[in-house]
C-alpha positions as CSV (number, residue, x, y, z in Angstrom):
1,M,-8.7,-31.4,13.5
2,K,-6.5,-28.9,11.7
3,H,-6.1,-25.8,14.0
4,L,-4.8,-22.3,13.3
5,D,-4.2,-20.5,16.6
6,L,-4.0,-16.7,16.6
7,F,-2.8,-14.5,19.4
8,S,-1.4,-17.8,20.8
9,G,0.2,-16.6,24.0
10,I,1.7,-19.6,25.8
11,G,-0.7,-22.0,24.1
12,G,-3.8,-22.3,26.2
13,F,-6.1,-23.0,23.3
14,A,-3.6,-25.4,21.8
15,L,-3.2,-27.4,25.1
16,A,-7.0,-27.6,25.5
17,A,-7.3,-28.9,21.9
18,D,-4.5,-31.5,22.5
19,W,-6.5,-32.8,25.5
20,V,-9.7,-33.1,23.5
21,W,-8.5,-34.4,20.1
22,G,-5.2,-36.1,21.1
23,D,-3.3,-37.4,18.1
24,E,-6.1,-36.1,15.8
25,H,-5.1,-32.5,16.6
26,E,-2.8,-30.8,14.2
27,I,-1.7,-27.2,14.7
28,V,-1.2,-25.6,11.3
29,S,0.5,-22.6,12.8
30,F,0.7,-20.3,15.8
31,C,0.6,-16.5,15.5
32,E,2.3,-14.7,18.4
33,I,4.4,-11.6,18.5
34,D,5.8,-11.8,22.1
35,P,9.3,-13.2,22.1
36,F,8.9,-14.9,25.5
37,C,5.7,-16.6,24.5
38,Q,7.3,-17.7,21.3
39,K,10.0,-19.5,23.4
40,V,7.3,-21.3,25.4
41,L,5.5,-22.4,22.2
42,K,8.7,-23.6,20.6
43,K,9.5,-25.6,23.8
44,H,6.2,-27.5,23.8
45,W,5.4,-27.6,20.1
46,P,8.8,-27.4,18.4
47,D,7.6,-28.5,15.0
48,V,4.8,-25.9,14.6
49,P,5.7,-22.7,12.7
50,I,5.1,-19.4,14.3
51,I,3.9,-16.3,12.5
52,S,5.2,-13.3,14.4
53,D,2.7,-10.6,13.3
54,I,-1.0,-11.3,12.4
55,K,-0.9,-8.4,10.0
56,E,1.6,-10.4,7.9
57,F,-0.6,-13.5,7.7
58,K,-1.0,-14.8,4.2
59,Y,-3.2,-17.7,3.3
60,H,-1.7,-20.2,0.9
61,G,-4.6,-22.6,0.8
62,G,-5.2,-25.9,2.7
63,K,-8.0,-27.0,4.9
64,V,-8.3,-25.5,8.4
65,C,-11.1,-26.7,10.6
66,L,-10.7,-24.5,13.6
67,I,-9.4,-20.9,14.3
68,T,-9.0,-19.8,17.9
69,G,-7.7,-16.5,19.3
70,G,-7.9,-14.0,22.1
71,P,-7.1,-10.6,20.7
72,P,-5.1,-8.4,23.2
73,C,-7.6,-7.0,25.6
74,Q,-5.7,-4.3,27.4
75,A,-7.6,-1.5,25.5
76,T,-11.0,-3.1,25.6
77,S,-11.4,-4.8,29.0
78,V,-13.3,-3.8,32.1
79,A,-10.0,-3.4,34.0
80,A,-8.8,-0.9,31.4
81,S,-12.1,1.0,31.8
82,I,-11.7,1.2,35.5
83,Q,-8.2,2.5,35.1
84,G,-9.4,5.0,32.5
85,K,-7.3,3.4,29.8
86,R,-10.0,1.8,27.6
87,T,-9.6,3.1,24.1
88,G,-11.9,0.6,22.2
89,K,-9.0,-0.3,19.9
90,T,-8.6,-4.0,19.3
91,L,-6.8,-6.3,17.0
92,Y,-10.0,-8.3,16.3
93,P,-10.4,-6.9,12.8
94,D,-7.1,-8.6,11.9
95,M,-8.5,-11.9,13.2
96,D,-11.7,-11.3,11.2
97,R,-9.6,-10.8,8.1
98,V,-7.9,-14.2,8.7
99,V,-11.2,-15.9,9.3
100,S,-12.7,-14.5,6.0
101,L,-9.6,-15.7,4.1
102,V,-9.4,-19.2,5.6
103,R,-13.1,-19.9,6.1
104,P,-12.7,-22.6,8.8
105,Q,-15.6,-24.7,10.0
106,W,-15.3,-23.3,13.6
107,V,-14.1,-20.1,15.2
108,I,-13.6,-19.5,18.9
109,V,-12.9,-15.9,20.1
110,E,-11.9,-15.3,23.7
111,Q,-12.0,-12.0,25.7
112,P,-12.6,-10.8,29.2
113,A,-16.3,-10.6,30.0
114,G,-18.1,-7.3,30.5
115,N,-17.5,-5.4,27.3
116,T,-20.9,-5.9,25.6
117,T,-20.2,-3.4,22.9
118,W,-17.1,-5.2,21.8
119,E,-18.9,-8.6,22.0
120,N,-21.7,-7.3,19.8
121,Q,-19.2,-5.9,17.3
122,V,-17.5,-9.3,17.0
123,T,-20.9,-11.1,16.4
124,V,-21.9,-8.6,13.8
125,S,-18.6,-8.8,12.1
126,L,-18.8,-12.6,12.0
127,A,-22.3,-12.5,10.7
128,S,-21.2,-10.2,7.9
129,I,-19.0,-13.0,6.5
130,G,-21.6,-15.7,7.0
131,Y,-21.1,-17.1,10.5
132,H,-23.7,-17.7,13.2
133,T,-22.5,-17.3,16.8
134,A,-23.1,-18.6,20.3
135,K,-21.7,-17.0,23.4
136,F,-20.4,-18.7,26.6
137,K,-19.5,-16.8,29.8
138,R,-17.1,-18.6,32.1
139,Q,-15.0,-18.0,35.1
140,A,-12.0,-20.1,36.1
141,S,-13.3,-20.8,39.6
142,D,-16.2,-22.7,38.1
143,Y,-13.6,-25.3,37.0
144,S,-11.9,-25.8,40.4
145,L,-9.2,-23.3,39.5
146,F,-8.1,-20.9,42.2
147,H,-8.8,-17.6,40.5
148,R,-11.8,-16.0,38.9
149,R,-10.6,-14.9,35.4
150,R,-14.0,-14.1,34.0
151,R,-14.1,-14.7,30.2
152,V,-16.5,-14.8,27.3
153,F,-16.0,-17.3,24.4
154,I,-17.8,-16.5,21.2
155,V,-18.2,-19.6,19.0
156,A,-19.0,-19.3,15.3
157,N,-20.1,-21.7,12.6
158,T,-21.8,-21.2,9.3
159,S,-24.6,-23.6,10.3
160,R,-27.3,-22.2,12.7
161,K,-28.3,-25.8,13.6
162,R,-24.8,-26.6,14.7
163,L,-24.7,-23.5,16.8
164,F,-27.9,-24.6,18.6
165,E,-26.2,-27.9,19.3
166,I,-23.1,-26.1,20.6
167,A,-25.2,-24.0,22.9
168,R,-26.7,-27.2,24.3
169,L,-23.6,-29.4,24.5
170,G,-21.0,-26.7,25.3
171,E,-22.5,-25.9,28.7
172,S,-20.3,-27.7,31.1
173,P,-21.8,-29.4,34.2
174,P,-21.3,-27.4,37.5
175,V,-18.4,-28.4,39.6
176,K,-17.4,-27.4,43.1
177,Q,-15.9,-24.0,43.0
178,G,-12.2,-23.8,44.0
179,A,-11.6,-22.1,47.3
180,W,-10.0,-18.7,46.8
181,V,-7.7,-18.9,49.8
182,A,-5.6,-15.8,50.7
183,P,-1.9,-16.5,50.4
184,P,0.4,-16.3,53.5
185,R,1.6,-12.8,54.4
186,G,4.6,-11.9,52.3
187,T,3.9,-14.4,49.5
188,W,3.1,-11.7,46.8
189,R,6.1,-10.1,45.2
190,S,6.5,-6.4,45.7
191,T,5.6,-4.2,42.7
192,R,8.8,-2.3,43.3
193,T,11.4,-4.9,43.9
194,G,12.0,-8.3,42.4
195,N,9.5,-7.8,39.7
196,C,11.6,-5.8,37.3
197,G,13.3,-7.3,34.2
198,V,17.0,-6.8,34.0
199,D,19.2,-6.0,31.0
200,D,21.4,-9.1,31.4
201,G,18.3,-11.3,31.0
202,D,18.8,-13.2,34.3
203,T,15.2,-13.0,35.4
204,H,12.1,-13.7,33.4
205,W,9.6,-13.2,36.2
206,T,7.9,-10.2,34.6
207,H,7.6,-12.1,31.3
208,R,6.1,-15.1,33.0
209,L,3.7,-13.0,35.0
210,K,2.5,-11.2,31.9
211,A,2.2,-14.4,29.8
212,L,0.2,-16.2,32.6
213,G,-2.1,-13.2,33.1
214,N,-2.9,-13.1,29.4
215,A,-3.3,-16.8,29.0
216,V,-6.4,-18.8,28.2
217,S,-7.2,-21.3,31.0
218,P,-7.6,-24.6,29.1
219,P,-10.3,-26.2,31.4
220,M,-12.6,-23.2,30.6
221,V,-12.6,-24.0,26.9
222,V,-12.4,-27.8,27.0
223,P,-16.3,-28.4,27.2
224,I,-16.7,-26.2,24.1
225,M,-14.1,-28.1,22.2
226,Q,-15.6,-31.4,23.3
227,A,-19.0,-30.3,21.9
228,I,-17.3,-29.3,18.6
229,K,-15.6,-32.8,18.5
230,E,-19.0,-34.5,19.0
231,L,-20.5,-32.5,16.1
232,T,-17.6,-32.8,13.7
């Protein structure tokens, strides 16, 4: 399974694919602009090249079976809307450009759930380049993880029949929800002290917090990838 991972973050999609395909999984390239996330990717996948800016992506040929990506959601998410900061701007058109150039068998797009307009724009855009889509809504607590993290995964393939099969196989069996236990008093770091980056580079807490907050939780996407493996 040759895999091109866009907006890679700290490698949530890549880790899920490693779990599903094992030695058959080959990451062609990451694409990630954040320096801290790049360090994490280089630590765990030292031999995989990293493209720093998706706008600079150039396709030089070669087979790619799977493209994954979660375009930055700060301007399109429900949280941004609540804060009055939703602009509707998204980097998805850059991902769409890459998909149209590479023409992989499978595409998985991840985004926080709740922005129906954005989701419809993605499905229409994929349809315009010949892809059918199926949509999966997930939350992390459904996979025994101790947070909610509601997400939508849009899966695309040029075969409508395969999408019907994905819709059937990709639905994961229900599991016992993880208890969302309140942490002991004083556990959370103050937003004013201890959470600020410093100019000498001694603390990476804010970088880690941001990277984890933006990351794809691998267990949420594993059932979809297992279904793809069964159909490939």
